[in-house]
ChimeraX commands (.cxc) that place a marker at each C-alpha (Angstrom):
marker #1 position -12.83,105.47,-24.74 radius 0.5
marker #1 position -12.04,109.08,-25.08 radius 0.5
marker #1 position -8.86,110.18,-26.64 radius 0.5
marker #1 position -5.96,111.07,-24.09 radius 0.5
marker #1 position -5.49,114.80,-23.86 radius 0.5
marker #1 position -2.27,116.65,-23.98 radius 0.5
marker #1 position -0.73,117.44,-20.56 radius 0.5
marker #1 position -1.34,121.04,-19.33 radius 0.5
marker #1 position 1.17,123.71,-20.33 radius 0.5
marker #1 position 3.16,125.49,-17.75 radius 0.5
marker #1 position 0.81,128.50,-18.20 radius 0.5
marker #1 position -2.26,126.37,-17.45 radius 0.5
marker #1 position -0.61,124.91,-14.31 radius 0.5
marker #1 position 0.31,128.41,-13.03 radius 0.5
marker #1 position -3.13,129.70,-13.64 radius 0.5
marker #1 position -4.63,126.68,-11.78 radius 0.5
marker #1 position -2.46,127.40,-8.82 radius 0.5
marker #1 position -3.35,131.04,-9.01 radius 0.5
marker #1 position -7.05,130.17,-9.04 radius 0.5
marker #1 position -6.44,127.82,-6.00 radius 0.5
marker #1 position -4.75,130.54,-4.16 radius 0.5
marker #1 position -7.41,133.09,-4.74 radius 0.5
marker #1 position -10.23,130.64,-3.78 radius 0.5
marker #1 position -8.26,129.72,-0.70 radius 0.5
marker #1 position -8.00,133.38,0.30 radius 0.5
marker #1 position -11.77,133.57,-0.06 radius 0.5
marker #1 position -12.00,130.40,2.26 radius 0.5
marker #1 position -9.90,132.03,4.75 radius 0.5
marker #1 position -11.95,135.16,4.76 radius 0.5
marker #1 position -15.20,133.37,5.07 radius 0.5
marker #1 position -13.92,131.26,8.10 radius 0.5
marker #1 position -12.77,134.60,9.66 radius 0.5
marker #1 position -16.24,135.91,9.31 radius 0.5
marker #1 position -17.62,132.68,10.84 radius 0.5
marker #1 position -15.37,133.01,13.76 radius 0.5
marker #1 position -16.32,136.62,14.29 radius 0.5
marker #1 position -20.14,135.46,14.30 radius 0.5
marker #1 position -19.18,132.73,16.85 radius 0.5
marker #1 position -17.36,135.24,19.16 radius 0.5
marker #1 position -20.29,137.68,18.70 radius 0.5
marker #1 position -22.69,134.66,19.83 radius 0.5
marker #1 position -20.61,133.75,22.76 radius 0.5
marker #1 position -20.42,137.49,23.88 radius 0.5
marker #1 position -24.06,137.88,23.58 radius 0.5
marker #1 position -23.77,140.67,21.18 radius 0.5
marker #1 position -26.10,139.33,18.37 radius 0.5
marker #1 position -29.78,140.52,18.20 radius 0.5
marker #1 position -30.99,137.01,17.70 radius 0.5
marker #1 position -28.70,134.06,18.71 radius 0.5
marker #1 position -30.31,131.59,16.21 radius 0.5
marker #1 position -29.86,133.95,13.40 radius 0.5
marker #1 position -26.21,134.54,14.40 radius 0.5
marker #1 position -25.65,130.57,14.94 radius 0.5
marker #1 position -27.22,129.76,11.51 radius 0.5
marker #1 position -25.25,132.34,9.77 radius 0.5
marker #1 position -22.06,130.89,11.17 radius 0.5
marker #1 position -23.04,127.44,10.38 radius 0.5
marker #1 position -23.90,128.46,6.72 radius 0.5
marker #1 position -20.52,130.15,6.34 radius 0.5
marker #1 position -18.83,127.00,7.79 radius 0.5
marker #1 position -20.54,124.93,5.16 radius 0.5
marker #1 position -19.21,127.23,2.47 radius 0.5
marker #1 position -15.80,126.90,3.96 radius 0.5
marker #1 position -15.81,123.21,3.75 radius 0.5
marker #1 position -17.10,123.10,0.24 radius 0.5
marker #1 position -14.84,125.67,-1.07 radius 0.5
marker #1 position -11.99,124.30,0.71 radius 0.5
marker #1 position -12.47,121.08,-1.25 radius 0.5
marker #1 position -12.79,123.09,-4.40 radius 0.5
marker #1 position -9.48,124.93,-3.50 radius 0.5
marker #1 position -7.69,121.43,-3.18 radius 0.5
marker #1 position -9.29,120.32,-6.25 radius 0.5
marker #1 position -8.09,123.24,-8.19 radius 0.5
marker #1 position -4.58,122.83,-6.90 radius 0.5
marker #1 position -4.53,119.08,-7.95 radius 0.5
marker #1 position -6.47,119.86,-11.24 radius 0.5
marker #1 position -9.54,117.56,-10.25 radius 0.5
marker #1 position -12.02,117.72,-13.06 radius 0.5
marker #1 position -14.96,118.61,-10.88 radius 0.5
marker #1 position -13.32,121.67,-9.06 radius 0.5
marker #1 position -13.94,124.30,-11.77 radius 0.5
marker #1 position -17.69,124.51,-11.39 radius 0.5
marker #1 position -18.07,125.45,-7.64 radius 0.5
marker #1 position -15.12,127.97,-7.98 radius 0.5
marker #1 position -16.74,129.58,-10.90 radius 0.5
marker #1 position -20.31,129.47,-9.38 radius 0.5
marker #1 position -19.20,131.11,-6.06 radius 0.5
marker #1 position -17.33,133.84,-7.68 radius 0.5
marker #1 position -20.19,134.65,-10.09 radius 0.5
marker #1 position -22.27,135.32,-7.00 radius 0.5
marker #1 position -19.43,137.51,-5.54 radius 0.5
marker #1 position -19.51,139.97,-8.76 radius 0.5
marker #1 position -22.76,141.50,-8.04 radius 0.5
marker #1 position -21.92,141.61,-4.31 radius 0.5
marker #1 position -18.68,143.49,-5.14 radius 0.5
marker #1 position -20.70,145.93,-7.33 radius 0.5
marker #1 position -23.21,146.53,-4.65 radius 0.5
marker #1 position -20.62,147.12,-2.02 radius 0.5
marker #1 position -19.52,150.37,-3.69 radius 0.5
marker #1 position -22.81,151.93,-2.13 radius 0.5
marker #1 position -22.05,150.95,1.48 radius 0.5
marker #1 position -18.54,149.91,1.94 radius 0.5
marker #1 position -14.95,151.24,1.48 radius 0.5
marker #1 position -14.35,151.61,-2.20 radius 0.5
marker #1 position -10.92,149.59,-1.53 radius 0.5
marker #1 position -12.86,146.77,-0.12 radius 0.5
marker #1 position -15.54,146.67,-2.83 radius 0.5
marker #1 position -12.75,146.80,-5.53 radius 0.5
marker #1 position -10.91,143.99,-3.86 radius 0.5
marker #1 position -13.98,141.75,-3.70 radius 0.5
marker #1 position -14.87,142.58,-7.35 radius 0.5
marker #1 position -11.38,142.10,-8.67 radius 0.5
marker #1 position -10.78,139.06,-6.63 radius 0.5
marker #1 position -13.80,137.40,-7.90 radius 0.5
marker #1 position -13.18,138.31,-11.61 radius 0.5
marker #1 position -9.58,137.16,-11.30 radius 0.5
marker #1 position -10.67,133.87,-9.84 radius 0.5
marker #1 position -13.22,133.33,-12.63 radius 0.5
marker #1 position -10.73,134.22,-15.36 radius 0.5
marker #1 position -7.96,132.06,-13.92 radius 0.5
marker #1 position -10.26,129.16,-13.41 radius 0.5
marker #1 position -11.48,129.41,-17.01 radius 0.5
marker #1 position -8.04,129.86,-18.44 radius 0.5
marker #1 position -6.46,126.90,-16.48 radius 0.5
marker #1 position -7.73,124.69,-19.33 radius 0.5
marker #1 position -10.04,121.58,-19.33 radius 0.5
marker #1 position -9.58,119.21,-16.45 radius 0.5
marker #1 position -10.10,115.56,-17.42 radius 0.5
marker #1 position -8.48,113.90,-14.52 radius 0.5
marker #1 position -5.77,112.00,-16.70 radius 0.5
marker #1 position -3.36,114.96,-17.44 radius 0.5
marker #1 position -2.20,115.51,-13.98 radius 0.5
marker #1 position -2.68,113.54,-10.79 radius 0.5
marker #1 position -2.19,115.09,-7.43 radius 0.5
marker #1 position -0.62,118.22,-8.86 radius 0.5
marker #1 position 2.29,116.43,-10.23 radius 0.5
marker #1 position 3.37,116.49,-13.82 radius 0.5
marker #1 position 3.17,113.13,-15.73 radius 0.5
marker link #1:1,2 radius 0.2
marker link #1:2,3 radius 0.2
marker link #1:3,4 radius 0.2
marker link #1:4,5 radius 0.2
marker link #1:5,6 radius 0.2
marker link #1:6,7 radius 0.2
marker link #1:7,8 radius 0.2
marker link #1:8,9 radius 0.2
marker link #1:9,10 radius 0.2
marker link #1:10,11 radius 0.2
marker link #1:11,12 radius 0.2
marker link #1:12,13 radius 0.2
marker link #1:13,14 radius 0.2
marker link #1:14,15 radius 0.2
marker link #1:15,16 radius 0.2
marker link #1:16,17 radius 0.2
marker link #1:17,18 radius 0.2
marker link #1:18,19 radius 0.2
marker link #1:19,20 radius 0.2
marker link #1:20,21 radius 0.2
marker link #1:21,22 radius 0.2
marker link #1:22,23 radius 0.2
marker link #1:23,24 radius 0.2
marker link #1:24,25 radius 0.2
marker link #1:25,26 radius 0.2
marker link #1:26,27 radius 0.2
marker link #1:27,28 radius 0.2
marker link #1:28,29 radius 0.2
marker link #1:29,30 radius 0.2
marker link #1:30,31 radius 0.2
marker link #1:31,32 radius 0.2
marker link #1:32,33 radius 0.2
marker link #1:33,34 radius 0.2
marker link #1:34,35 radius 0.2
marker link #1:35,36 radius 0.2
marker link #1:36,37 radius 0.2
marker link #1:37,38 radius 0.2
marker link #1:38,39 radius 0.2
marker link #1:39,40 radius 0.2
marker link #1:40,41 radius 0.2
marker link #1:41,42 radius 0.2
marker link #1:42,43 radius 0.2
marker link #1:43,44 radius 0.2
marker link #1:44,45 radius 0.2
marker link #1:45,46 radius 0.2
marker link #1:46,47 radius 0.2
marker link #1:47,48 radius 0.2
marker link #1:48,49 radius 0.2
marker link #1:49,50 radius 0.2
marker link #1:50,51 radius 0.2
marker link #1:51,52 radius 0.2
marker link #1:52,53 radius 0.2
marker link #1:53,54 radius 0.2
marker link #1:54,55 radius 0.2
marker link #1:55,56 radius 0.2
marker link #1:56,57 radius 0.2
marker link #1:57,58 radius 0.2
marker link #1:58,59 radius 0.2
marker link #1:59,60 radius 0.2
marker link #1:60,61 radius 0.2
marker link #1:61,62 radius 0.2
marker link #1:62,63 radius 0.2
marker link #1:63,64 radius 0.2
marker link #1:64,65 radius 0.2
marker link #1:65,66 radius 0.2
marker link #1:66,67 radius 0.2
marker link #1:67,68 radius 0.2
marker link #1:68,69 radius 0.2
marker link #1:69,70 radius 0.2
marker link #1:70,71 radius 0.2
marker link #1:71,72 radius 0.2
marker link #1:72,73 radius 0.2
marker link #1:73,74 radius 0.2
marker link #1:74,75 radius 0.2
marker link #1:75,76 radius 0.2
marker link #1:76,77 radius 0.2
marker link #1:77,78 radius 0.2
marker link #1:78,79 radius 0.2
marker link #1:79,80 radius 0.2
marker link #1:80,81 radius 0.2
marker link #1:81,82 radius 0.2
marker link #1:82,83 radius 0.2
marker link #1:83,84 radius 0.2
marker link #1:84,85 radius 0.2
marker link #1:85,86 radius 0.2
marker link #1:86,87 radius 0.2
marker link #1:87,88 radius 0.2
marker link #1:88,89 radius 0.2
marker link #1:89,90 radius 0.2
marker link #1:90,91 radius 0.2
marker link #1:91,92 radius 0.2
marker link #1:92,93 radius 0.2
marker link #1:93,94 radius 0.2
marker link #1:94,95 radius 0.2
marker link #1:95,96 radius 0.2
marker link #1:96,97 radius 0.2
marker link #1:97,98 radius 0.2
marker link #1:98,99 radius 0.2
marker link #1:99,100 radius 0.2
marker link #1:100,101 radius 0.2
marker link #1:101,102 radius 0.2
marker link #1:102,103 radius 0.2
marker link #1:103,104 radius 0.2
marker link #1:104,105 radius 0.2
marker link #1:105,106 radius 0.2
marker link #1:106,107 radius 0.2
marker link #1:107,108 radius 0.2
marker link #1:108,109 radius 0.2
marker link #1:109,110 radius 0.2
marker link #1:110,111 radius 0.2
marker link #1:111,112 radius 0.2
marker link #1:112,113 radius 0.2
marker link #1:113,114 radius 0.2
marker link #1:114,115 radius 0.2
marker link #1:115,116 radius 0.2
marker link #1:116,117 radius 0.2
marker link #1:117,118 radius 0.2
marker link #1:118,119 radius 0.2
marker link #1:119,120 radius 0.2
marker link #1:120,121 radius 0.2
marker link #1:121,122 radius 0.2
marker link #1:122,123 radius 0.2
marker link #1:123,124 radius 0.2
marker link #1:124,125 radius 0.2
marker link #1:125,126 radius 0.2
marker link #1:126,127 radius 0.2
marker link #1:127,128 radius 0.2
marker link #1:128,129 radius 0.2
marker link #1:129,130 radius 0.2
marker link #1:130,131 radius 0.2
marker link #1:131,132 radius 0.2
marker link #1:132,133 radius 0.2
marker link #1:133,134 radius 0.2
marker link #1:134,135 radius 0.2
marker link #1:135,136 radius 0.2
marker link #1:136,137 radius 0.2
marker link #1:137,138 radius 0.2
view
């Protein structure tokens, strides 16, 4: 049986909440894009309805998965860090590339948000499932 770990510090709890809020913000943004695509589909503005529909479905799948990861980070579930880090590692090159075609403020926001989420997720400490249950201190 593994040794019991020490409870998380206040700093680790705060960083976990910061990571959850940042990831939740990304979830809301992706959901907004999915709604935009669905509105575009209903209005018939898309060039190919199947591409628009599949793009919206893909975004909604990410919304569900990252939504669960957000709840997991908030409650310090041991399996929540990997998807949060993996998704934001993908956002780093996107944020860099966005400087070529988007507003510098938007590109910087994506890049800084991704790096901040990765950093806060790493710095929130190891989650073993026994330290904090459902976001409450032991």
